[in-house]
N, C-alpha and C positions, 0 to 999 in steps of 0.2 A: 888267878883272873876271879875277881869275884861277880857275881850271874844272878840276877833276881831268879828267884823259880820258883811258880805257884804248881801246885801238889795237893794231885785234883782224886782221893784215895776215901774207897766210903770205914777202909776198916778202919779203927780208930789206934790199933794198938800197932801197924804199918806205917798208918798216916806217923807217927810220934817217930818211930824209928828212926825215915826216909827221911826225915827234918833233921834229927838229927844227924846222919851220916853229913844229910849236905852242907851245914856249919857249924863243920868238922873238916870239911873240904872246904870252909873256906867261900861256900854259896848263904843268899839272904834269902830265906823262903819269905815271898810278900804274905802267904797265904796260903792254908788248906780247905778245900772244897770237899762234899762228900760228894754232893748231888749231882750228874753232869749239867742240869735245867741251870744250876747259879755261877757256869764257868765263865760265859761270857762278863757276865755282869762283874763280877770279883775280876778276871783281867783288867776290865774299862776302867772299874774303880784302885788299880793297882797295876800297871802294869809291865807285866813279866818280861826276862827274856826268857827264857825255855819253861814251856809246861811239862811234866810231869806226872800221864794220866794214865788211870786203871780202868780197861775199855770198860771190867761190869762192876757198873756204880749202883747204891744205891736210888730209889723209884725208880721212873720207868726209860730215861736217856742213859743210850748205852756211851762208853766215854770217847769209839768208832761218833758217833754221830753228834757228842759239844762238840770235837774236831773239827767236824765238818762245820760247823758254825763257827765260829773261833777264827775260822781259816777266812771265812767270807768276812766277816768285820775287823777282824785284827794281823800286820802278819807276825805271826809267831810260830817258832819250834816250837812241836809236837813230839816225844818221844812217851812212845805205851810203854808200860807195866803191866804186865800180864800172865797170869798162869797157866792161858791157855795160847795153843798154839794149833789149832785145826784150820782146814782151807779157808773156810769160812769168815771165821775171824780173822782172816789174813788178810781177803777180797775188801772184807770189810774194812780194816785199819788203810788196805790202801785209796782207796777214794777219798782221802783226806792227805793226803803225798806229805807222812810223818817222812821227821829227821832222823827215825833210829824208832826199832823192837826188843825191850829187854824181857828173857821169859825171867817170870819167877820161881826159885831167887834168883836173887846175882852177889855177887860180891862187892865189897867197896870198889876194886881196882877196877872194875868191869863199868861198873857206874859212874864214877868219875871218865874216864877213855868214852862212852859215851854221848855226855853232857860236852866236853871238848867236842868232840869229831865235829858234832852237833849243831855246838856255838860255831862251829869255824867256816863248818857246812852255807850256814846260814846268811853267815855273812860274805861270803862270798855268792852268795845267789840274788842279798843285798845289791853290791858292788854288782857284777853283769844285768842286773837288773835298772841300777843305776845309767851302766854305761847304755843301755840300749835306749833308756827315756833320753837318753843325755842326742843317742843316734838320731833316732825317730826326734824330736825335736829338731835339730837341724836336718835332717834333711827336710821333713815339713816347714821347717823356714827360708829350705831353698828350693820348696815347693819342687823336689826328690823323687822318687819311688828307686827300690831296687827290684833286682830279678833276679832270677838262674838258674841258667839252660843247660843243665849236663847234658852233655855230649853222647857219651855211650847209654842211657836207656830215653836223652830224647824227651827229657821229664824240668817241665819249667815253670820256679814258683816264683811266684811277684808275690814283691808288700806295696803296704802303703797304698793310699785312694787313687782307681782309676780315677781321670777328669770324665765328668760326663759324656760330651763327643767322643770319649775310645770308644769303641767297641770287648766287652769283656772276652776277652780270649775266651776261645767254646774248651770244656775239659777232654771232649770226645777224639779230638785231634792230637800229634805230633804236638811235643814243644814247639819248633824250627816257626810249627805250621801257626802255632797260637801268636808264637810274635808276630811273623811274619802278619797276620791278622788285623794289628791295629795299625800297620802300616800301608801306602795307597801300591796299588800293585807295579807301577812301574818303580818304584822302591825293593821289591822283593830280590829284583838280578843281584840287582848293588847287596847289601847284604850276604846272601849266599858266598859271594865274592869274599867280603870279610870275612866270615866263618874260614873257609878256608884256608888261608892266610894265618890264623892262628895266631896271631898276633894282634896284644891288647887295642883297641882302636878309645877312635871318640870323633863321631858323624852324627849329623842332622837328616832327615829327613820326612819326608811330606807321612803325613799320618790319612790314616784311611777316610775322614773326612775332609770332602772336595771344596763347602759350598759354605761356610768362608772354609776357607783354606788355611789348616794349622800346620806346626811344624812338631817334630821331638826330634831333643838332641838322646841318643844312646852313645852310654860311658860300659866298656865291654873289659874285660880282667881274665886272659886265658889260664888257670890253674891245671897241672898234669901233679897226680898224686898216686904211682907206680901203673894200675888200667885203669886208674879214673880221670876222666876230663871233666875239668866244669868252666864254666865260664860265669865271674860274679857279675854284674853291673848296675849302672844305677841310668833312668831316664828320666826326664824334662821336658815339661812343656817350652819349648824356646819360640812362641811367635810371638812375640809381643817383641822378643830379643832380634828377631831378622828382618819383622819387619821398621824395626829401631835401624838395621846393623843399614837397612834399606834405601831406608830415609838419610839414612852421615851418606851413603856412597851416591843416593840421587843428591843430593846439598854439593860434594866433595864434585862432582861430573861438573851441576852445576860452578859451583865457582869458578872450574879452571875453563870451562869452552864459555860460559856469556859474553856478551858484548861491554857490558857492564863494565868499570872497574872499581874492585872492591880491596878495601885497605883493613886490615886487623887488628886494634889497636889496643894494649893493654889497658889497667885502673887509672894507667898515669897520663893517655894516649898517646905513648910509643908505639910505631910499624915491630908487631913482630912480624905478620904476612900477608904478601899482596896477592891476586892470581893473575896470568898472564896479560887478561885486557888493556890490565892496571897500568903494565908495561910496555902496552902496544900502545897504548892512546898516551903517554907522555912521555916513551923511551926510557924511563927509569926502570931499572935492574933488580929485584925480588933483596934483590945480594947485597947493593949498595944504598938501600933507605932503611932497610933495619935493623931497631935502634934510634930512628929518628923519629921525628915530629912534624908531622903537614906543613903547621907553618912554615918550618924551615926553609921549605923546596916548593911546594903543591903551589900555593896560592897567589897574582898578579902582586896584590897589597900585603904586603906581610904584617904591615903595623897594626894592620884590622885582627891579628890572632886568627883568621875566624875558627878554625875546627876548639882550639884554645877555649876558646872564648865562651861556644855552643858547651863543650862539658862540662861549664861549670854555669853557666844559666840553660842545660839543659831541666826542666821541671816532670817532664810529661817522660813516658818511654822515647819516641824520639822526632825526631827536625827534620824539614824537606827545606829547601831551598833554593835559588837561584845563586853561583858565587862564580869568577873568573878566575879557572885556572891556568898555570904557567907547565910546559914541560919542558925538555934536556934544555931543549935548542931555543929557548928563554922567547917561542912562541906565544901570545897569551889564547886561547878560545872561552866560551861556554859552556856550562854545565849544570845535570842540573843536581843538584846534593843529598844523601837520609846519609842521616846519623843516628847509630839505634844503642841502647846501651843493651849489655847483654848480661844478667843478671846468675849468680851460684849460687845452685842449688844446698849446698856443702856448707856453706857459709851464711846462712839464712836471709837469700835476700841482694846480698848484699850484692854494687858491682864487682865484676871479675873482665871485662872484656869492654866495650865500642867498637862497632862496625861499621863504618863509614864506606859509602858505594855513591860512583859518580856517572851521569853519561854527558859524555860527550854532546853536545844542541846544535851542534855549528853550523848543519847540513839544514835542522830542525829551525833557525832562524836564519834564513839561508832561501827554507822554503817558507815562510812567514814575508820573508821579502817579496818574492817573487812573484805571491799569493797577493801582495800587497799592492801589487806594482799592474799583477790583471787583475785585480779586484776596481783599478785603478784607473786601469785606461784600456786605450782603444785600441782590437789591437789588431786594426787594418791601418789606423793613421799613426799609431801612436800619441795623438794623443792623450788627453782623460777624457774621461768615459761622463756620462749618466751621472755613478755616482761619486765622482770623485768633481765634477760642478757643483754637486748639494752639500757636501763638507767642505767646502775650502769657501764655496760662499757663503755656508753660514755663518763659517771663520770670518770671514770679510764685515761680516754683518754685522758680528758681534766687535769686533775692531772696532769697525768707522761710526758704531753710535759710543764704540768710548771713547775717541778720541774728537769725536764729531765734524768726522770729515766726510765726504764724499766717495760712492763709487758708482761705478755705469755697469750695465753688461748688452751684450750687443750680442741679438739674435737674427744671423742670418742663416738662406735658405737660396740652394742654387735654381739661379734660371738655363732649360731645356735639359738638369741635369738625367730624367727621364727619359730624351731625345735621344743623346747615345750610349745612354744605361741600354734602351732595346734598340737600339738598329748596329751596332759595334759593342756589344758584347757586355754579360757585366766585365765581365775580366778589367774589358776596359773602363769600366766605372771604377773600381774599382784602384784604378793605379789615378780616373781624376781626380778621385778624393786624396788620395796620398799628394799630387799636387800642389792640390787647393789647401790643406795641410799647412805644404811647406815653406806656399807665398802668406800665410794666416802667418805663423811661426815667426816670418823672419820680419815681420811688421809691430812685434808686440816687445813691451818694450824690459823690463826688469818691474817683473811684480805681476803683466800682467798675467795671466792663468784661459791656454784654450781648449775648447772640451770638444770635442762632438756625439751628439745629442740623437744624432738622429739617423736613417738612413744618407741625408745629404744636406742634415743643418748641422752650424759648430754653432758655441756661443764664446766667445771670448771678455771674460769678467776683469775693468780694469778695476782700479783701488786708487784710492787720493788722488782723487780728480777736483779739480777750483771751483768745476763749472759743466755743466752738461755743453756747453762750444768748445770743450777742450776734444772733445768723443766725434767734432766735425772733421778735425784734420784727419784719426783715424779712419775714420770712414769712406771719409777719399779716398784715402791710398788701400782699403781695402777692394774697394771698387773699381778701381784700375786696377791695379793687379793681375786680379779675379779675370778681367773681363782679355785680359793679354792672351793674344796667343795659346793653347797650350798645345806638344806635342805629343803622344800617346804614340810610340812602337810607329807606322807607317802611317797616324792618319792624326790631322790638323784640325781639333777641335777647339769653338769656341765656345763657353756664358759665361752667364753676369749674376750678380746675386742682387739679393732684397733684400740689405734691410734695416729689425726694430731697433729700436734704442731709449733704455728707460733708467733711473735713475733715480739711485737711492740718497736721501731718506724724498724727495721729489714725490716720487710716482707709486712706491710703495716703502715697507719697512721690512717684509716677510722674503722668505725664499721661496714659495711660492708665488705671491702674488707680484714679485719682482720682474720672474722668471712670465708668470703668465701675460705683464704689459707688454715687456719686450717683445713676445710673442705675437700678440695683438698686432703692434706697432707693424711688426715683419708682415705681415696680412699682409697689414695698410699700403705698404709698400711696391707687393706684389698690386695688389689692386688700380696702384697708382701709375702701376706701369711697368714696374718694373726693372730694376736697375736700379735704382736708387732706393735713401736709408730711410724713416722717419721718424719723429722723435712722437712718443705714445705723449695723448692727453686724454683726458674721460670719456671722450669722447666714439672711441672708439669701443673703450668699455660697451657703452648705448651702442653700440651697430652691432656689436657680437650676441649681444639680448635678443636686440631684436631678432640677429638671423637664427641662432636659436631658439627663438618663437616660435619661427616662420615651421622651422625641420621640425619641430613636435607640433603644428597643424596642418601641417602637412601630412605627415605621418595618420594622423585622424583622418583626414580628410579622401584619403586609401582607403577607409575604412566606412564613405562615408559618401553612395553615387550621388551625394547634392547640391558638393560643392564641386568634383569635375567634374569636368562634361571633355567634348571632341567638340570643336569646329571645324571648316571644311572650308578651303580657297578655293575659288574653280583655275582651272592651268589651260589655258587659249591655245588656237592655232594661232600663230600669227600672218598668217598668209591670208585666215578669212574668219581670223576671233571663233572658228568652230571649238566648241567644249568639249575637250580633250579627256581631263580628271578634274580628281584635288590635291590638296597636300590636302595634310590629319593633322590639325593643330590643338594643343589641349590647352584647357582655359581652364583657370578656381577663381569658383564665385567665392569670399571667402565669408564665412557671417558678422563679423565684428569690423573685419576690411576694406570689403566689400570686394573689388574685384584685381589680383594682385597678378601683375603684369607674367608673360611666361621669364626673360629673363631674371627679374629676382629669384622666383624659386626652384628655376628651372639649372641653374648655377648653384643653389643650393644645396637638393638633389645628387650633381654630381661630382660636390664635397662631400659630401654622409654615403651612407648604403641607402638609401633611398631610390636614390636612379634606376637601379633594376627590378626595384619594388613597383615602380611607378611605369617604368617603359613595360611591365607585363601589363598593368590594366589598359594601357592606351592599344599593346596590340592583341588584347580583350575586346576592346572595348567596338575597336579599326572592324575589324572580321566579322564582326557583329553586325555591327551598318553596315555594311560592304552588301551585303544582300537588299538594306533600300533602295542604297544606288545605282545599285544594277536595272531593279523595280522600275525605277524613275528615267534613270539615263543612258540604259541598255549593256550589256555585259561588257564592252568592248572601254567599258569606262575602265582610267586608271586614277587609283589612289598612295600619292607618298607618305611615305608613313619616315620620321626621324627616328634613326638610332644613335647614342651612344657609344660609344668608347668601352665602359664597362659592359655595355648592354653585350657589345662586339667583342670581349672577351670574354666572357661566358664560351663553355663550350658545349653548353645545353641549349645556345637559340636555338638556332634548324632545326633542331628535335622536336626544341616546342611548337613553333613553328608550322611544320609540316603536319601537327599533334592539332592546330586551331584552322588548319586550309580543310583538316579531316572534319571536325566537327562541323564544321561551314560548309562543307561542302563547296567552296572555294578552287575559281584556278588563279595559282604562284603568278601568273603572265600578268596579272590584272598589279597586282603589284611594284610600286617602287622604292627600294630600301634609301631612305639620304643617310651617307655620313660624311664627315667633313675632312675637309681637305686636309685636318690635319691628321684624322684617322688613318688615311694612306701611307704615313707614316711613323707607324706603333710598330708594336712587334709582330714577327712571321705567322702567330696565333687570328691574329688578327684579320688578315687577309686569309687565312685558312675558314676565316668565319665568310667569310666572304664568298668564296666558293664554293661552300656547301649548297647558300641562298641559291647562288647560280646555278645548280645545281637541282633545284626545287623548281627550279621555273618565271621564279622572284626575276627582276633586274636594278643595279642597282647606282646612284648620281650622285655624283660628284657636290654638296651644298656650298655655298661663300665662294665658288670659282676663281681664284682668283688673287688673294686673300690669305691666302698658308707658301711654301716657299717645294710645290711640287717640280721636280723633277721628269724633262719630257719623255727622255729616256724611260724615265722609272712609269711614268704615266702611259706607255704603246702598253707594254707588261703587264699595269692591272686590272683585275676585276671587273672593269663596270661598263656604263654604255651610256650616262649622262651625264651632263656638265650644267649645274648652273650659276649666271655668274651674279655675280654678288650685287646687291642691289648697291653697296657705295658708286656702282659702276654709274647705275641708271640715271639717279638720280641724278646728276652732274652728265649728263651729254650730249645735255641744248648750251651746255656755257663754259666744259675742258674737251679740247680739243683730243687732248690724250685719253681719257676717259672712252673720247666713243672709238678711238685707235687701236684700246686697250680691245674692247669688244665685239673691234671689226676680227681681233688677229686670234683671240677665242675662239672664233665659230669657226675662223679656218682649220685653226685647230678643229677643231669636232670633225669639222666636213672629213678633214686629213684623215682624221682618224674613228672615223664612220662611226660618230658620240653622233647625239642628239644632246641639242644645247636648249636651253630654256630658262632665258630674262627673266631676276626677283625685282618686283620692287617699278614696276607698270605704272606709272601715275597721270601720265596724261593722254595727251592725244601727239605730243611732238615724238615724245618717247614710243609710242608706236611703229611711229613714221618712221624713225628713225631705223627702229630694229626690225621692219620689215623692210626697208631698201638693203641693211646690210646682210639679209636675213636668216635670221636669228631662227629658229622652228618654234617653236614655246614661247608662250611670256606667263607670270601674275601679277599679280596688283592690284589698287584701288580704281584701277581704271575699268577692270573686269568684274572684280565684285569683290567686297571684303570675307574675310573670314566668319561667319555664319555657323549657328548649329544648323544639323540634321534639321529638324524638327521644325 
């Protein structure tokens, strides 16, 4: 076998002889060098397979030193040729790891054998190094490192790079302890048990680092050779793999337990697998649908081929939409579906699968229908509510405009509902509203819509009428059927209704304006006496405008003491016309309208929130004036103050009056509080307020008595002290015997109940004489004095 050999020899004769011998043995001498300084350069120029090098060379560099330089630059085997063999020379030679050492003189066969052995050894070393390099590359590619633990000596050798997050094993402790140091403390016992079994193993352990947690996989192979016991193994970081496996387990759990039906399709849309939820929702098992396409059995409309079409049209990675599906039993149900692509990294992103997911949204659709019903229905009566009215009426207005047709709305408010609600309770009031709603529904035509828009307010929409007069018959029927007796549990009640009618397009063209017109017409019906219907006319809007202006000006007047005044009208004893007291009456001098009658602005105040504010002003002013009244007419003089129902509903009224009495140092025995007969039938809380006022020392007078519906038995039980006969009976005393008999009866009733009787509206001496003959206690009217200011 021919080899290329470099000769390094400073003796020329020896160099020629060595060259001749080598060539004779079949080798090729690439060059001969005499100086150690030239070895590396010559070897680089003519790379040899072997170098024969003398240790003692010309110049300063010895052969052992030249061999070391050559070893750093090139992996070439060196055989030293030398006549010296002392210890120092050998130690120098060992540093370059030579492949042979021949003592001069040497014979031909010895030289040949040394060369062959050196070349064979070098080739073997090359193969080993290449094998080790491949092993290291493989370990590096697999991100693995090796370790070896001698169980007898407890020595640990670790190879490869240890990741930064792992602690370096301390060389001061045993091999097993070093191995444990890279694992979490909870894993030490498990590792010890594995080693005790002395079998090959493969296990995953938590690393010593806990934040973030990492995982290490250990492979171990037990070897026994005589008394030696060694574990050779590999280890690698499998944190990412553990996380992926955890995600796969989680995904598998979700796949099996989710309530959403899932189908996995191959690249052409055939079913590969289905989750349990799919079987539960559709009734199909995973086995009977495997290999089928969803279009063939799943969808209600198979001709549309929804999934196949989506697979072909799917440009993005996913699609979502609502489709109807069909169960195994043939029933159809709505679903929300999601179709997405799955791309394979092995085929450069080509589509490998599709995932079809859907949810049964039948319950959602039912819930939406229920919510729509709740949103547009009145929970008490079952009629539509205000939202239903707005939606439907706006739609009907668009249709009427398109068809050039007419429609009407009837705005209905019950008369007397509050009385039923307060006297018989809210439950009975609710039953009343339900009965009225049913009666209205019985009268509606196909296409008419009845709604409840407030407490006791209803609106009926009547589309497609030819003329406003078409509503007459409907309105008459509604008034008639509502006015019929209504049996509510053990009670028979009777109510009426006030109806306002407005028509499109004669009265208004928008939803808001049309409803407003009908509302104004309804209030006009109430003002006209109730239990009737009224068509809207523009004068109603003007009247409402004036009412709003009065309310606005009255609010301003409450902050301007120059506009509001207190007048006082005398009250005298009938037997001798001696002055007994006064009734306090409020008056308003408007800056532009002049004198505004009380019946005009007090009614407006009662319909708004101003009545309490106005009442507080009156109380404050009267208590302030009573000191002057006492000074002028004596402390026995009484003052009557009118209280509205809204004031009596204020639970703090008695407390306010008590405070005013203390502020002005007045006796409550001087005060009469006048209430209407209607107030006596109001809620129990009003009667409680009256009791509180009487407990303060004040007296209660019923104003306009005879015009209401007071029960005599109830009148006996009420906390009252005085009855004031309504002026309507007094002014007709001369002409109407019935009025005289009524006045006589009221006076007799008052005496029987120990109540004081006052007659209002006494304007003539004839009135006075008749009242005196009847035996009335007190009287007031123009005959004795008109209302006037204190000053």
